[in-house]
Backbone as CSV, one residue per row, in Angstrom:
resi,resn,N_x,N_y,N_z,CA_x,CA_y,CA_z,C_x,C_y,C_z
1,MET,160.088,71.473,47.859,160.041,72.080,49.002,158.670,72.236,49.419
2,SER,158.013,72.277,50.618,156.548,72.630,50.851,156.807,73.502,52.146
3,ILE,155.612,74.484,52.148,155.715,75.283,53.507,154.239,75.242,54.061
4,THR,154.036,75.553,55.181,152.651,75.943,55.651,152.465,77.411,55.692
5,ILE,151.043,77.947,55.110,150.943,79.370,55.006,149.513,79.539,55.060
6,SER,149.129,80.672,55.190,147.733,81.156,55.245,147.218,81.370,53.732
7,PRO,146.332,80.816,53.455,145.794,81.507,52.131,145.516,82.799,51.953
8,LEU,145.416,83.544,53.004,145.539,84.993,53.015,146.676,85.588,52.423
9,ASP,147.686,84.853,52.637,148.995,85.453,52.437,149.682,85.007,51.013
10,LEU,148.749,84.401,50.264,149.035,83.880,48.760,148.582,85.163,47.936
11,VAL,149.394,85.127,46.923,148.788,86.082,45.791,148.386,85.394,44.502
12,LEU,147.417,85.754,43.971,146.906,85.318,42.727,147.737,85.616,41.601
13,ASP,148.139,84.630,40.810,148.821,85.104,39.741,148.477,85.824,38.647
14,THR,148.899,87.186,38.606,148.640,88.104,37.524,148.926,87.568,36.381
15,GLN,150.020,86.788,36.150,150.319,86.138,34.576,149.788,85.196,34.306
16,ASN,148.762,84.593,35.098,147.907,83.249,34.629,147.217,83.511,33.203
17,PRO,147.405,82.792,32.199,146.944,83.061,30.919,145.538,83.215,31.021
18,ARG,144.745,82.426,32.010,143.318,82.571,32.187,142.754,84.162,32.217
19,PHE,143.858,84.801,32.906,143.159,86.227,32.956,143.574,87.323,32.023
20,VAL,144.020,86.754,30.847,144.262,87.764,29.732,142.997,88.610,29.591
21,ILE,141.948,88.309,29.434,140.925,89.123,29.366,140.573,90.431,30.450
22,LEU,141.337,90.537,31.458,141.285,91.350,32.392,142.059,92.734,32.095
23,ALA,141.283,93.719,31.924,141.787,95.080,31.671,142.859,95.720,32.843
24,ARG,142.389,95.032,34.327,143.367,95.396,35.491,143.509,94.118,36.096
25,ARG,144.635,93.777,36.530,144.869,92.507,37.146,145.282,92.595,38.647
26,GLU,144.571,93.648,39.292,144.653,93.642,40.897,144.055,92.441,41.442
27,GLN,144.343,91.944,42.685,144.025,90.759,43.135,142.431,90.968,43.434
28,ALA,141.745,91.959,43.496,140.215,92.172,43.536,139.550,91.873,42.315
29,ASP,140.207,92.212,41.352,139.842,91.993,39.694,139.797,90.666,39.579
30,ILE,140.920,89.726,39.805,141.022,88.682,39.432,140.063,87.896,40.546
31,ARG,139.866,88.122,41.647,138.718,87.524,42.552,137.488,87.587,41.809
32,LYS,136.957,88.697,41.422,135.801,88.963,40.836,135.560,88.276,39.435
33,TYR,136.583,88.253,38.807,136.617,87.234,37.556,136.285,85.823,37.995
34,LEU,137.250,85.339,38.983,137.042,83.840,39.375,135.505,83.528,39.756
35,VAL,135.068,84.291,40.524,133.707,84.200,41.138,132.718,84.336,40.034
36,THR,132.948,85.214,38.943,132.000,85.347,37.858,131.985,84.251,36.954
37,TYR,133.179,83.675,36.494,133.389,83.241,35.240,133.899,81.587,35.626
38,GLU,134.399,81.272,36.923,135.115,80.131,37.031,134.625,79.147,38.405
39,ASP,133.183,79.438,38.570,132.710,78.555,39.730,133.392,78.717,40.736
40,VAL,134.109,79.630,41.094,134.373,79.618,42.646,133.633,79.697,43.589
41,CYS,132.367,80.259,43.391,131.373,80.066,44.502,130.894,78.785,45.008
42,GLN,130.905,78.159,43.913,130.526,76.482,44.265,131.530,75.799,44.674
43,LEU,132.966,76.197,44.235,133.952,75.356,45.059,134.006,75.880,46.149
44,ALA,134.015,77.082,46.732,133.932,77.636,48.141,132.740,76.709,49.032
45,THR,131.881,76.612,48.217,130.682,75.772,49.069,131.146,74.214,49.266
46,ALA,131.810,73.780,48.059,132.192,72.246,48.296,133.285,72.047,49.305
47,ILE,134.249,73.395,49.480,135.382,73.102,50.360,134.867,73.429,52.086
48,ASN,133.699,74.175,52.036,133.085,74.471,53.115,132.339,73.012,53.671
49,GLU,131.608,72.539,52.865,131.041,71.314,53.138,131.945,70.124,53.655
50,TYR,132.984,70.234,52.769,134.171,68.825,53.235,134.846,69.266,54.183
51,GLY,134.861,70.665,54.674,135.631,71.001,55.895,137.020,71.400,55.549
52,SER,137.573,71.488,54.395,138.817,71.841,53.955,139.054,71.364,52.399
53,LEU,140.370,71.690,52.082,140.392,71.280,50.844,140.754,69.705,50.933
54,LEU,140.482,69.110,49.871,140.479,67.472,49.458,142.057,67.166,49.785
55,LEU,142.365,65.932,50.285,143.669,65.331,50.288,144.207,65.253,48.833
56,GLY,145.422,65.795,48.756,146.086,65.584,47.543,146.012,66.918,46.336
57,GLU,145.322,67.927,47.029,144.731,68.999,46.406,145.664,70.150,46.862
58,ARG,147.022,69.977,46.952,148.099,70.959,47.259,148.064,72.079,46.098
59,ILE,148.365,73.442,46.674,148.673,74.484,46.014,149.975,74.683,45.513
60,VAL,150.151,74.910,44.339,151.574,75.221,44.116,152.023,76.714,44.008
61,VAL,153.157,77.107,44.457,153.536,78.488,44.516,154.911,78.795,44.268
62,LEU,155.394,79.803,43.899,156.631,80.383,43.838,156.750,81.435,44.294
63,GLN,157.963,81.682,44.757,158.264,83.218,45.505,158.783,84.062,44.479
64,GLU,158.225,85.311,44.406,158.510,86.260,43.519,158.248,87.654,44.457
65,ASN,159.487,88.500,44.272,159.429,89.729,45.018,159.074,89.490,46.736
66,GLY,159.574,88.606,47.284,159.129,88.302,48.752,157.774,87.876,49.075
67,LYS,156.937,87.445,47.994,155.603,86.984,47.976,155.496,85.665,47.494
68,TYR,154.453,84.709,47.865,154.288,83.562,47.550,153.176,83.782,46.360
69,VAL,153.308,83.505,45.073,152.476,83.594,44.020,151.879,82.224,43.722
70,VAL,150.724,81.936,43.475,150.063,80.884,43.072,150.150,80.318,41.566
71,ILE,150.699,79.320,41.410,151.059,79.257,40.023,149.847,78.158,39.605
72,GLU,149.564,77.138,40.562,148.498,76.063,40.270,147.647,75.965,41.179
73,GLY,146.382,76.461,41.137,145.527,76.391,42.278,144.798,77.582,42.771
74,ASN,144.724,78.618,41.659,143.984,80.088,41.881,142.789,79.922,42.246
75,ARG,142.018,78.836,41.827,140.555,78.958,41.940,140.424,78.349,43.648
76,ARG,141.264,77.546,43.896,141.191,76.881,45.227,141.606,77.917,46.200
77,THR,142.752,78.540,45.689,143.155,79.844,46.909,142.083,80.850,46.901
78,CYS,141.412,81.282,45.738,140.556,82.245,46.082,139.389,81.773,46.735
79,SER,138.961,80.778,46.497,137.688,79.978,47.657,137.990,80.235,49.024
80,LEU,139.236,79.531,49.199,139.880,79.596,50.613,139.836,81.142,51.223
81,GLN,140.433,82.120,50.610,140.373,83.634,50.687,139.232,84.043,51.034
82,LEU,137.907,83.655,50.043,136.903,84.202,50.612,136.044,83.548,51.673
83,LEU,136.489,82.322,51.900,135.779,81.613,53.083,136.417,82.167,54.501
84,LEU,137.822,82.602,54.246,138.274,82.978,55.287,138.245,84.731,55.779
85,SER,137.920,85.509,54.839,137.767,86.609,54.962,136.672,87.205,53.900
86,ARG,135.477,87.570,54.451,134.218,87.824,53.776,134.597,89.423,53.175
87,ASP,135.313,90.003,53.703,135.721,91.282,53.124,136.304,91.250,51.838
88,LEU,136.605,89.999,51.433,137.386,89.885,50.038,136.258,89.560,49.026
89,ILE,135.201,89.137,49.348,133.996,88.767,48.685,133.557,90.106,47.719
90,PRO,133.748,89.615,46.269,133.194,90.918,45.454,131.624,91.368,45.540
91,ASP,131.612,92.548,45.322,130.255,92.768,45.530,129.180,91.977,44.721
92,GLY,128.129,91.829,45.310,126.883,91.215,44.798,127.283,89.626,44.913
93,PHE,128.289,88.804,45.548,128.418,87.623,45.685,128.283,87.141,46.974
94,ALA,128.346,87.932,47.912,128.173,87.597,49.351,127.200,86.419,49.625
95,HIS,126.201,86.676,48.887,125.011,85.539,49.244,125.435,84.153,48.803
96,ARG,126.348,83.996,47.842,126.754,82.907,47.344,128.014,82.132,47.973
97,ILE,128.565,83.040,48.757,129.817,82.037,49.594,129.315,81.836,50.910
98,PRO,129.230,80.605,51.477,128.727,80.219,52.698,129.558,80.866,53.898
99,HIS,128.797,81.032,54.933,129.398,81.251,56.168,130.070,79.988,56.733
100,THR,131.333,80.339,57.402,131.976,79.159,57.808,131.890,78.845,59.380
101,SER,131.996,77.817,59.822,132.086,77.600,60.977,133.291,77.655,61.771
102,PRO,133.490,77.908,62.948,134.758,78.129,63.422,135.754,76.940,63.194
103,GLN,135.327,75.686,63.310,136.099,74.550,63.049,136.742,74.511,61.496
104,ILE,135.842,75.029,60.408,136.290,75.290,58.990,137.274,76.119,58.817
105,LEU,136.952,77.143,59.868,138.066,78.378,59.677,139.291,77.852,60.126
106,LYS,139.440,77.036,61.223,140.673,76.470,61.811,141.338,75.608,60.774
107,ASN,140.461,74.829,60.139,140.907,73.823,59.300,141.694,74.347,57.933
108,CYS,141.097,75.500,57.523,141.667,76.355,56.334,142.364,77.445,56.440
109,GLN,142.760,77.855,57.898,143.593,79.093,58.040,145.033,78.824,57.847
110,SER,145.497,77.789,57.936,146.984,77.317,57.246,146.764,76.094,56.501
111,ILE,147.464,76.140,55.498,147.654,75.147,54.230,149.061,74.831,53.976
112,GLU,149.249,73.515,53.604,150.661,73.293,53.110,150.681,73.361,51.486
113,VAL,151.718,74.027,50.959,151.797,74.351,49.517,153.013,73.731,49.218
114,ASP,153.105,73.507,48.022,154.584,73.032,47.352,155.038,74.411,46.710
115,VAL,156.251,74.523,46.867,157.119,75.721,46.685,158.060,75.179,45.252
116,LEU,157.821,75.791,44.295,158.876,75.669,42.932,159.916,76.646,42.898
117,PRO,161.079,76.634,42.324,162.165,77.434,42.449,161.818,78.818,41.285
118,ASP,161.030,78.491,40.213,160.832,79.630,39.277,159.829,79.423,38.488
119,ARG,159.584,80.367,37.418,158.519,79.918,36.729,158.947,78.949,35.385
120,ASN,160.090,78.756,35.361,160.669,77.777,34.050,160.159,76.382,34.878
121,ALA,160.355,76.240,36.061,159.779,74.837,36.710,158.281,74.694,36.816
122,ALA,157.662,75.750,37.124,156.116,76.020,36.904,155.658,75.797,35.535
123,LEU,156.111,75.719,34.530,155.998,75.662,33.019,156.176,74.427,32.959
124,GLU,157.174,73.893,33.445,157.640,72.344,33.244,156.672,71.542,33.818
125,LEU,156.173,71.826,35.127,155.204,71.112,35.901,153.790,71.032,35.156
126,MET,153.263,72.170,34.539,152.180,72.507,34.018,152.119,71.741,32.615
127,THR,153.026,71.465,32.108,153.209,70.760,30.805,153.051,69.213,30.746
128,LYS,153.276,68.806,32.137,153.253,67.224,32.106,151.986,66.803,32.611
């Protein structure tokens, strides 16, 4: 199943194994980790230059506690969130996230994501 949703309504996955080094796993902590260590600033620049996500780059989520949690695509989601809301950019990184045009904001404000039924389905997908 797929849905259309704002990247700002997606939750970065606090259970992602990539984030095990984080003492705190709040959304702001995850974003700071991603911009510091996972080239999210460069990815945000690429998305901004292209004008949206590349075709075929859909984000995969599952619904937990009434929220859509990103299972595959945390870097892309974070990049889109930072492009859409500069208030989410961690301190010291604003100069590395490009300002977006109204057209790019329009292109990125709603995206189609694939929804999995549970974490077991997510694990199966990631192992393939």
